[in-house]
Each structure stands twice: as structure tokens, then as C-alpha cells.
C-alpha positions in Angstrom: 14.2 -2.8 10.3 11.0 -4.1 8.8 11.5 -6.1 5.6 8.9 -5.3 2.9 8.4 -7.9 0.2 6.6 -6.6 -2.9 5.0 -9.1 -5.1 3.2 -8.7 -8.4 -0.4 -9.9 -8.7 -2.4 -11.0 -11.8 -3.6 -7.4 -12.1 -0.7 -5.4 -13.6 -2.0 -2.3 -11.7 -1.8 -3.9 -8.3 1.1 -4.9 -6.1 1.0 -7.0 -2.9 3.2 -6.0 0.0 4.0 -8.2 2.9 5.8 -6.9 5.9 6.1 -9.8 8.3 3.9 -8.3 11.0 0.1 -7.9 11.2 -0.9 -4.9 9.1 -4.3 -4.4 10.6 -5.9 -5.2 14.0 -9.3 -6.3 12.8 -11.3 -6.5 9.6 -9.8 -5.8 6.2 -9.9 -2.2 5.2 -10.5 -0.7 1.8 -9.6 2.9 0.7 -10.8 4.0 -2.7 -9.6 7.6 -2.4 -7.4 9.9 -0.5 -10.5 11.3 1.2 -11.4 7.8 2.5 -7.8 7.4 3.7 -7.7 10.6 5.8 -8.1 8.9 9.2 -5.6 6.1 8.5 -2.0 7.2 8.7 -0.6 4.4 6.5 -3.3 4.7 3.8 -3.0 8.5 3.9 0.8 8.2 3.3 0.3 5.7 0.4 -2.3 8.0 -1.3 0.2 10.8 -1.1 2.4 8.9 -3.6 1.5 10.1 -7.1 -0.4 7.5 -9.1 -1.8 5.5 -6.1 -5.6 5.1 -6.6 -6.6 2.3 -4.2 -5.3 0.7 -1.0 -6.5 -2.6 0.6 -5.2 -3.9 3.9 -5.7 -7.3 5.5 -4.1 -9.0 8.5 -1.1 -10.1 6.4 -0.6 -7.8 3.5 -1.3 -4.4 2.0 -2.3 -4.2 -1.7 -1.7 -1.0 -3.6 -3.3 -0.2 -6.9 -1.9 2.4 -9.3 -3.5 4.3 -12.1 -3.0 2.6 -15.5 -0.9 5.4 -16.8 1.4 5.4 -13.7 4.6 3.3 -13.5 5.7 0.9 -10.8 9.2 2.2 -11.1 8.0 5.5 -9.7 5.6 4.1 -7.1 7.4 1.0 -5.7 10.3 2.7 -3.9 8.1 5.3 -2.2 5.5 2.6 -1.2 8.2 0.3 0.2 9.7 3.2 2.1 6.3 4.2 3.5 5.6 0.7 4.7 9.1 0.3 6.2 8.7 3.5 8.2 5.2 2.7 9.3 6.0 -0.7 10.6 9.5 0.1 12.0 
């Protein structure tokens, strides 16, 4: 099972997720909308979580931004589950 470590960032609307394996095979990727995320399975899954507004992926982590009116208590479990399943 993949262990996902969620860490807060200085931005209260962003959370950094590390999964212990490479998260991309190449350049960092930025998704500013669900439309931009259509072709990427993980980004598409993350954008399906209500409140997610931005996804950034590098070789070692995934950053998820939420809408200011959304709560991490609602998003964090679903985002963690999505990452665990994607990298299983």
C-alpha cells in the first residue's frame, strides 16, 4: 500500500502530498481547471473532489489547492484516497 503524507504549506489553501514514489515522469505539470486535467487520470480524479481548484505535480510531490470557502476536512480524505489508489 502506498503511504501518502499530507503536509500543510504556507498557503492555507494548498496542501503538499508526498507518496514515496515519483509522481511524474518528466517536467512538472500544472492543471488550473478540470478541463485542463481531462487527459491526466490523477489530476482528473483530484478535480472531481468538490472544492479542488488547482493541481501541481512535480517528480516528488503533488500539490492540491482548494477554494477559499472549502474545508480541508472535506477534501483531505478524498485526495489521500485518490493518491493511494493511483500509486498503488
